[in-house]
N, C-alpha and C positions, 0 to 999 in steps of 0.2 A: 849568496841566502837573501835575495830576495823571495817574498810573497805582494798577493794581493790585501786589499783593506779585506780584513772581516777573515784570510786564514790564518788558522791558528797552529801553531808549528809550538812542539816541547822543548823546553832547554831545560838539560839537565842541569846547570849552572851558570846562572848567567853574570856576566858582568856589573859586579853592584855600579858602576859608577853610570853604564850606559841604560843599564835599569831603570835608574833616578836619572838620564835624560830624559829617555821615552814616558818614560809618569809623568813626567811637568812638561812636556811638551803638548801632553795626549791632552792633560787639563787645561794649558791655555787653549790648544783647538774648541775644547766643546764652550771654554767661558768665551770664543769669539763667536760659532756657533748661536749663543745665547744673545750678543749682539747683535749678529745680522738676524734672527726673528723680530728684535726688537726693531730694528732699522726698517723692515718689509711691513711691517703690523701700520708704523709712523707713517709711513709711502699709503700703506691704503688709506687711513683715514684722512691723509691731502685729499688722494684722490675723490674719497666719498665727499667730502667736502665742496670741491671742485664743482665736480660732477653737479651736488646736489644747491652749492649757489648760483650757477650755472642755470640749470629749472626753474628755481624760484626768480631769478633777477630777468631773466630775457619777458616774459607775459608782462613785468610789472614796468619794464622801462620802452621795449617797445612792440610797434601792434605787428603784431605776425594772424590778423585777419584774414590776410591776402593769401599765404600758404599755411590754413592750418593741417594739409598733411606734413609740411616739412616738422611744422612745430609737433606733431603728432611722431614723426618719426625719431625724433629728438627726446620726447618723453620716450620712447619704448628705450630706445640708447642709454637714457639717464635710468632705468629699471634696470637694463641691464647690470652697467655699470654699478648700481646699488648692492644687487645680489651678490655678484661675483667681489665687491670689495668684502661686500660680510662672510662670505664663507669664506677668504680668505683668512679675514681676522679672529676668524669664528675660534675659542680656544679648541684645542685639539691635545693628546697627548704629546706631553713634551718629557724626553728624558733624559736624565737626568743620577747623577749616582756621584758618592755612596746613599744608603739611605741607612742613616745614622739608623734605625732601631734593627737594623737586619745584619750592622757590624758591630754594635754594643754588646756584647755577647763573648761570654768564654773564650768559647771556639776562635772568634777572630779576634779577639785581643791576642792571646796567646801565642798568636804563630809571627816567624823568627818578621823583621820589618820588611824581608827580599822578599819572601811569601808573599808577604801581604801589597807591595807594590807590585805583584805579579798576574798576585788574581785581581786587583785592583785595573790594572793595564786592561784586562782581558775585558773589565765592563764597561769598562771608555770604550773603546773600542764599539760596544755595544751601541752604546748611547750616542756617538758620534752616528754611526751604521743610521739610528733611528730619526736620529733630530736631523739629518742628511734629506731623507724623504719629507719630514714636513716643511725644513725649506723652501724644497723645489717643490711642493704642492702649492704652498705662502705665492714663493714667486709666481708662479705659471696664472694664480689665479691674480696675480698686481699684473702682468703684464696684459693678461685679456680685461680684466676693468680700466685700465690705461688706454688701452685700443677704442674700449665703447665709450668712454669718456672724450677724448680727442671725437670719435665719430658723433656724437649728441651736441657738441661744439661747434662743429660744423655744421652740422643740421640748423642748431641755431643759429648762427651767423646767415646762414644761406636765409631761411625765413626771415627777418631780421630785415636783408636787403632786396627779396623779390618782390 
């Protein structure tokens, strides 16, 4: 009875213990996604900070007049790293569930616990998929920002030693 993520399968009488386990595991996974988003955001801030520090310190500490084109390329790489860091860090719609306003209604509060967990499990699946896409976009921006920052620092190092 294997199904892919996001594929819904109707169950007539779910096993209460299995339903509870699936519900708990799904809640834990969405909490882990929150932590992953926070970790990526912290890394994006670190990349931006490092790239900006390098762009600010190199001209103050070294004479780069002999390699102005390397310095200029380094500044361009800093700009790319800064934009990518901002795009990755920029707040996007993060999916959360449940919406207390939506479930604090008699129709939700009157349903049996097992039915509630089944419906919530479906909504947690949607939350997982939405956050998975968000995490992928943020991680991609982080990878590119790190690469641009590495190029920037390499260009600045060359500008110092040329």
